[in-house]
C-alpha positions in Angstrom: 55.3 162.7 -9.0 56.7 159.6 -7.4 60.0 158.1 -8.5 59.8 154.4 -9.2 63.2 152.6 -9.1 63.7 150.2 -12.0 62.7 146.7 -11.1 65.1 143.8 -11.0 65.3 141.7 -14.2 63.2 138.6 -14.1 64.8 135.2 -14.6 62.6 132.2 -15.2 64.4 128.9 -14.8 62.9 125.7 -16.3 64.4 122.4 -15.1 63.3 118.8 -14.2 66.1 118.7 -11.6 65.9 121.1 -8.6 66.0 120.6 -4.8 64.7 119.0 -2.8 65.6 116.3 -5.3 69.3 115.4 -5.0 72.1 115.5 -7.6 74.7 117.6 -9.2 72.4 119.5 -11.6 70.1 120.3 -8.7 72.9 121.6 -6.5 74.4 123.7 -9.3 71.1 125.4 -10.3 70.1 126.2 -6.8 73.5 127.6 -5.8 73.6 129.6 -9.1 70.2 131.3 -8.4 71.1 131.9 -4.7 74.2 133.8 -5.9 72.3 136.0 -8.4 70.6 138.4 -5.9 70.1 141.2 -8.4 67.6 139.1 -10.4 64.1 138.2 -9.5 63.6 134.5 -9.6 61.0 131.9 -10.4 61.7 128.2 -11.0 59.5 125.7 -12.8 60.5 122.1 -11.8 59.2 118.7 -11.1 57.7 118.0 -7.7 60.0 116.3 -5.2 59.7 115.1 -1.7 61.5 117.0 1.0 62.0 120.6 2.4 61.2 123.1 -0.3 64.1 125.2 -1.7 64.0 128.9 -0.6 64.0 129.9 -4.3 60.3 130.5 -5.3 59.0 127.8 -7.6 56.0 126.3 -9.4 55.9 122.5 -9.3 54.4 119.8 -11.4 51.9 117.3 -9.9 53.9 114.4 -11.3 57.2 113.4 -9.9 58.9 111.4 -12.6 58.5 109.8 -16.1 57.7 111.2 -19.6 54.4 112.5 -18.4 56.1 114.7 -15.8 58.4 116.2 -18.5 55.4 117.0 -20.7 53.6 118.5 -17.7 56.7 120.5 -16.9 56.9 122.0 -20.3 53.3 123.0 -20.3 53.7 124.5 -16.8 56.8 126.4 -18.0 54.9 127.9 -20.9 52.1 129.0 -18.6 54.5 130.5 -16.1 56.0 132.5 -18.9 52.7 134.0 -19.8 51.8 134.7 -16.2 55.1 136.1 -15.0 56.7 137.7 -18.1 60.4 137.0 -17.6 63.2 139.0 -19.2 65.4 135.9 -19.7 64.6 132.2 -19.6 67.3 129.9 -18.2 66.7 126.5 -19.8 68.2 124.3 -17.1 68.1 121.1 -19.1 67.4 120.2 -22.8 64.3 118.4 -21.6 62.6 121.7 -20.9 63.5 123.2 -24.3 59.9 123.0 -25.6 58.7 125.1 -22.7 61.5 127.6 -23.0 60.7 128.0 -26.7 57.0 128.6 -25.9 57.9 131.4 -23.5 60.3 132.9 -26.0 57.8 132.8 -28.9 55.3 135.1 -27.1 57.7 137.8 -26.0 60.9 137.3 -28.0 62.6 136.4 -24.7 66.2 135.3 -24.9 66.9 131.7 -23.9 70.2 130.6 -22.2 70.5 126.8 -22.0 72.7 124.9 -19.5 74.5 121.8 -20.8 76.1 119.1 -18.8 77.1 116.0 -20.9 75.1 112.8 -20.7 71.7 114.4 -21.7 73.2 115.8 -24.9 73.7 112.3 -26.3 70.6 110.8 -24.8 68.4 113.4 -26.4 70.2 114.5 -29.6 67.1 116.0 -31.3 66.3 118.2 -28.4 70.0 119.1 -28.0 70.1 120.3 -31.7 66.9 122.2 -31.2 68.3 123.9 -28.0 71.6 124.7 -29.6 69.9 126.2 -32.7 67.3 128.3 -30.9 69.0 129.4 -27.7 70.6 132.8 -27.5 73.5 131.2 -25.7 74.6 127.8 -24.4 76.6 127.3 -21.1 78.9 124.3 -20.9 80.2 123.1 -17.5 83.5 121.8 -19.0 85.6 121.9 -22.1 84.3 118.3 -22.8 80.7 119.5 -22.7 81.5 122.4 -25.0 83.0 120.0 -27.5 79.8 117.9 -27.3 77.7 121.0 -28.0 79.8 121.9 -31.0 79.2 118.4 -32.4 75.5 119.1 -32.5 75.7 122.8 -33.6 79.3 123.6 -34.8 78.7 127.4 -35.2 76.6 128.1 -32.1 77.9 130.3 -29.3 79.1 128.4 -26.2 80.1 130.0 -22.9 82.4 127.8 -20.7 81.5 128.3 -17.0 83.1 125.7 -14.7 81.0 124.8 -11.6 81.6 125.7 -8.0 81.1 123.6 -5.0 80.1 123.9 -1.3 83.3 124.6 0.5 83.6 123.2 4.0 86.4 123.0 6.4 87.0 119.3 6.7 89.8 118.4 9.1 91.7 115.3 8.0 91.5 112.4 10.4 92.7 109.5 8.2 91.5 106.0 9.2 94.0 103.6 10.7 93.7 101.3 7.8 94.1 102.2 4.1 90.7 103.5 3.0 89.5 104.2 -0.5 86.3 106.2 -0.9 83.8 106.6 -3.7 80.8 108.9 -3.5 78.3 108.5 -6.3 74.9 107.2 -7.0 74.8 103.5 -8.0 72.8 104.3 -11.1 75.3 105.1 -13.9 77.7 102.4 -15.1 80.1 105.0 -16.5 81.1 106.0 -12.9 83.5 103.0 -12.9 82.5 101.1 -9.7 83.0 97.9 -11.7 86.5 98.8 -12.7 87.5 99.6 -9.1 86.2 96.2 -8.1 88.4 94.6 -10.7 91.3 96.6 -9.5 90.8 95.8 -5.8 92.4 92.3 -5.7 95.7 93.8 -6.8 95.4 96.4 -4.1 94.6 93.9 -1.4 97.6 91.7 -2.4 99.8 94.6 -1.3 97.6 96.1 1.4 95.5 93.2 2.8 93.8 95.5 5.4 92.7 98.0 2.8 89.0 98.8 2.5 86.8 100.4 -0.2 83.9 102.5 1.2 81.1 103.3 -1.2 78.6 106.1 -0.4 75.5 106.2 -2.6 72.7 104.0 -3.5 70.9 102.9 -6.7 69.8 100.1 -8.9 73.3 98.8 -9.5 74.0 98.0 -5.9 72.9 94.3 -6.0 74.9 93.7 -9.1 78.0 95.3 -7.6 77.6 93.3 -4.3 77.4 90.1 -6.3 80.5 91.0 -8.3 82.4 91.8 -5.1 81.4 88.3 -3.8 82.5 86.6 -7.0 85.9 88.4 -6.8 86.3 87.4 -3.2 86.6 90.9 -1.9 83.3 91.4 -0.1 85.0 91.6 3.3 87.0 94.6 2.1 84.0 96.5 0.5 81.4 98.6 2.5 78.2 99.7 0.8 76.8 102.5 2.9 73.9 103.6 0.8 72.8 107.2 0.9 74.7 109.5 3.2 73.9 113.1 4.3 76.3 116.0 4.1 77.7 115.5 7.6 78.4 111.8 6.9 79.9 112.7 3.6 82.3 115.2 5.3 83.2 112.5 7.9 84.0 110.0 5.2 86.2 112.4 3.3 88.1 113.2 6.5 88.8 109.5 7.0 89.8 108.6 3.4 93.3 108.0 2.2 92.3 108.2 -1.5 89.2 109.1 -3.4 88.6 106.9 -6.4 85.9 107.4 -9.2 87.4 106.4 -12.6 84.4 107.6 -14.7 84.7 106.6 -18.3 82.9 107.4 -21.6 79.6 105.4 -22.0 79.6 102.7 -24.7 78.1 105.1 -27.2 81.4 107.1 -27.0 80.0 110.4 -25.6 78.3 111.6 -22.5 79.3 110.5 -19.0 80.9 112.8 -16.5 80.2 116.4 -17.4 82.5 117.7 -14.6 82.6 116.0 -11.3 82.0 118.4 -8.3 82.9 115.5 -6.0 86.5 115.6 -7.1 86.7 119.2 -5.8 85.2 118.2 -2.5 87.8 115.5 -2.1 90.6 117.9 -3.1 89.4 120.5 -0.5 89.4 117.8 2.1 93.0 117.0 1.3 92.2 113.6 -0.2 94.2 112.7 -3.4 91.9 111.6 -6.3 92.1 108.8 -8.9 89.9 109.6 -11.8 89.5 108.8 -15.5 91.5 110.7 -18.0 88.4 111.6 -20.1 85.4 114.0 -20.1 84.8 116.5 -17.3 87.5 115.1 -14.9 90.1 116.8 -17.2 88.8 120.2 -15.8 88.0 119.0 -12.2 91.3 117.3 -11.4 94.8 118.9 -11.5 96.6 115.9 -12.8 99.7 115.0 -10.8 99.0 117.6 -8.2 95.5 117.1 -6.8 95.2 113.5 -8.1 96.0 111.1 -10.9 94.2 110.7 -14.2 94.3 107.2 -15.6 92.8 105.1 -18.4 89.4 104.3 -16.8 88.9 101.3 -19.1 91.9 99.5 -17.6 91.6 98.0 -14.1 95.4 97.6 -14.0 95.8 101.3 -14.5 93.4 102.1 -11.7 95.1 99.6 -9.4 98.5 101.1 -10.3 97.4 104.6 -9.4 95.9 103.4 -6.1 99.0 101.4 -5.2 101.2 104.4 -6.0 99.3 106.7 -3.7 98.9 104.1 -0.9 102.6 103.3 -1.0 103.9 106.8 -0.9 102.8 108.9 2.1 105.0 111.8 0.9 103.1 112.1 -2.4 99.8 111.8 -0.6 100.8 114.6 1.8 102.0 116.8 -1.2 98.6 116.3 -3.0 96.7 116.8 0.2 98.5 120.2 0.7 97.8 121.3 -2.9 94.2 120.1 -3.0 92.5 123.0 -1.1 94.5 125.5 -3.1 93.2 123.9 -6.3 89.6 123.6 -5.1 89.6 127.3 -3.9 89.5 128.3 -7.6 86.0 126.9 -8.0 83.5 129.0 -6.1 79.8 129.6 -6.6 80.2 133.4 -6.6 82.8 133.1 -9.4 80.5 130.8 -11.4 77.5 133.1 -10.8 79.3 136.2 -11.9 80.2 134.5 -15.2 76.6 133.4 -15.7 75.3 136.8 -14.8 77.5 138.3 -17.5 76.0 135.8 -20.0 72.4 136.6 -18.9 72.9 140.4 -19.1 74.7 140.1 -22.4 71.7 138.3 -23.9 69.2 140.6 -22.2 71.0 143.6 -23.7 70.7 142.1 -27.2 67.0 141.7 -26.9 
């Protein structure tokens, strides 16, 4: 008689967003699965150009658009029949139909990840996910509140993200340098507000520069706005940057600024803001909006300043305060790495592992 050790529990993750495509959700989900070694993994995701993630996956033929989401859900349902997972991790409300199809065949528990903006863009799917999932994971207190708006009595587990910790040695630029790292695709990120704040900054610091890393459909509009405000010579649009360039930019920055605000509909926006932690670890003080996920990502008054993101004068005031006070910048720079050290992928994965095993045990 041969002894067969118990197999690892199987986790099927459904998501439209997974590497090699780039973004916060993609990074979070890949790092999560990489830090759950006691689970056997399969991912169902949209096809994307670039080196394949080491996490085993099935991919759609289509890259983007509504048809790719429909194909993704069908592929997820088929993967569930073929692979028989023990738990489904629903990585986005868009894949809720596929997750439900898997669960219906085997009474498999569903754990759904929630961020922020998608909850208000797709309220019907959000309500369905909140009602039918065994558990919902929120990446910030703000996201948890958004979930409760859709399903007041549903269980919500708060699990703050981690980030890729790197030793970035500060080498500040000789001129006052502001930095923003974000895709130029979401108006709520606050690039327009920083532009409006910049003339007041330049009045006090004529040699200051604002460096913008990231690309997207808003770039032309922002460049035109910079020209109309007469600040084009002080603004550098770099486009997409890789990890090494990003680290170099952080090492040179005096202040990181991204005053994300709530979208016009009054909810959604920044679910957390991993980039605030990256700045803090690099010893760069942060100026962020006093709303949404930044409330959990920034230690107000210690790793940075939270201000009203709707008021350019408030953003300008915070920037001038930090640029004018080297002592405060040094104090925040010293505290930043200590603050950021609390947010690790292993810590996040251990909390998610607890949720997954709890729901598996209830099955």
